C-alpha positions in Angstrom: -73.1 99.6 132.1 -69.4 100.3 132.0 -69.4 101.6 135.6 -71.0 98.4 136.8 -68.5 96.2 135.0 -65.6 98.4 136.3 -67.0 98.1 139.9 -67.3 94.3 139.5 -63.7 94.0 138.2 -62.4 96.1 141.1 -64.3 94.1 143.6 -62.9 90.9 142.2 -59.4 92.2 142.2 -59.7 93.4 145.8 -61.1 90.1 147.0 -58.3 88.2 145.4 -55.5 90.4 146.9 -55.5 88.7 150.3 -55.1 85.3 148.7 -52.1 86.5 146.7 -50.5 88.0 149.8 -51.2 84.9 152.0 -49.6 82.6 149.4 -46.4 84.7 149.1 -44.5 82.5 151.5 -45.1 84.3 154.8 -44.8 81.0 156.7 -41.9 79.7 154.7 -39.4 80.2 157.5 -41.5 78.6 160.3 -41.3 80.4 163.6 -38.8 82.9 162.3 -41.4 84.3 159.9 -43.4 85.7 162.8 -42.9 88.4 165.4 -44.6 89.1 168.7 -46.6 92.3 169.0 -47.3 93.8 172.4 -49.5 96.7 173.5 -50.1 98.0 177.0 -53.7 98.9 177.6 -55.0 101.7 179.7 -55.8 99.3 182.5 -52.2 98.3 182.7 -52.5 94.9 181.1 -50.2 93.9 178.2 -52.0 92.4 175.2 -49.7 90.0 173.1 -50.3 88.6 169.7 -48.3 87.2 166.7 -47.9 88.8 163.2 -45.8 88.0 160.2 -42.4 89.6 160.0 -43.5 91.9 157.2 -46.9 92.8 158.7 -47.5 95.8 161.0 -48.9 95.3 164.5 -52.3 97.1 164.7 -54.2 98.0 167.8 -57.4 99.9 168.4 -57.8 99.8 172.1 -61.1 101.7 172.2 -62.9 98.8 170.4 -60.6 96.1 171.9 -59.2 95.2 168.5 -55.7 93.9 168.2 -54.6 92.4 164.8 -52.0 92.3 162.1 -52.2 94.8 159.3 -51.6 94.0 155.6 -48.4 94.7 153.6 -50.4 96.8 151.1 -52.7 98.8 153.3 -51.0 98.9 156.7 -53.4 99.4 159.6 -56.8 100.3 158.4 
């Protein structure tokens, strides 16, 4: 019973974490709060996307996935 309650509390905390990070004022500075991420693919094309200043640029070329990481977990 205690394990189930602990798992539910952990799930609730993890699901609320992105909301807390998103509302921390990442877009407060307008365009200056973002950066441009670039990655050159194996075919020679350059993939470009925008991330927040404090977010890492993440790329997984083998599954064609380019995104911004989180402040807490980085690129997972």
